[in-house]
C-alpha positions, 0 to 999 in steps of 0.5 A: 649509186644513192641517186640511182637507188632514190630514182628507182623507188620513185613511184609512177605518177600520172598528170591525169588524176583518176577520180573515183565516182559511184553511180545511182541507177534510176530504174524505169519500166519501158513499154515491152513486156512479156506474159509468155516466152513467145512474147519475151522472144519478140521483146528481146528482139526490139527492146533497147540496148540499155534493157539488154544491159540492165537484164544481164550485166546490171543484174550482177550488181543487184545479186553481187553477194551471190555465187550461185544461181541464175546469172541473168533476169531472163533465165530467172524468169524462165525458171521461176515464172514459166517453169522452163528449167531447161531453157533457164539453164541455157540462158544462165549459161550465156557468159556475158564475158564473150561479148564486146558489144550488145548486138551479138549478146541479143542475138545469142539470147534470141537464138537460145530462146527461138531454138527452144521454142521450135523444139517446145512449141507448147511452151511458146504461148503458155501463160507465165505466172507473172509478167516480165517487165523490161526495164532500163536504168538512167544512171546518175554519176555521184563523185566521191572524195577520192582520187589518184595520180599514182599507184599507191593513191589508187590502191588507197582510193580503191580500199576506201570506196563502196562497192557501188563505186567498184561496180560503176568503174568495172561493170557500168563502164562496159556499156560506155566502152562497148563492153571492151574494157573497164575504167581502172584498166584504161587509166592504169595502162594509159597513165601509169604504163601498167599495161600487163596489170590492166590486162589482168584486171580486165579478165577478172571473172565477174561471175565467180567474184563478188564485188568485194572479191573484185576489189581484193583481186584488183588490189593484189594485181596492182600492189603486186605490179608496184612491188615488182617495179 
């Protein structure tokens, strides 16, 4: 009985360690720019996937401490530089969690702006107060001292790393993984057989949670799963 009890409390361990990394983004301005909404629409059609990701997903890191406001750079520019409030609200309503690749996200943005300009033709060529400069980011991966081969070590590392590490593994990873998943969920499911926890983590709302909120939610899920084991 004692041996059985001892085996029951042994934590699940992985042979493949999880290495917590962080990332620094080196922003660069690309060739596309817009001085009015028609030019914005044309540029969104042709710019790189990295630009679309930068102005939608990566906006979340830059404003991770905000719970309200416009959710992407396109909507913010439509509001602040073009004074097209209705368009800004429509763009802000685009929920990036719905998309599993950049192509349909790009198409959704195009559809919203195109439909708006068809109804409001005077807005298409109206000069903006300031240009919209399209940007992309080159990612530099920065190792941290923290790694894990068990759920306990994973939770401990998650408590210690910066929010930039949370962002790298939880949001940046989605561009590498075609928006389908995040590094935390993949490792927990594949290495620790914590599939249910991995799925719940992947569903954490990145709009209504700050990065610190994401950290707390992941810890709650992982520690709850370990407590039931």
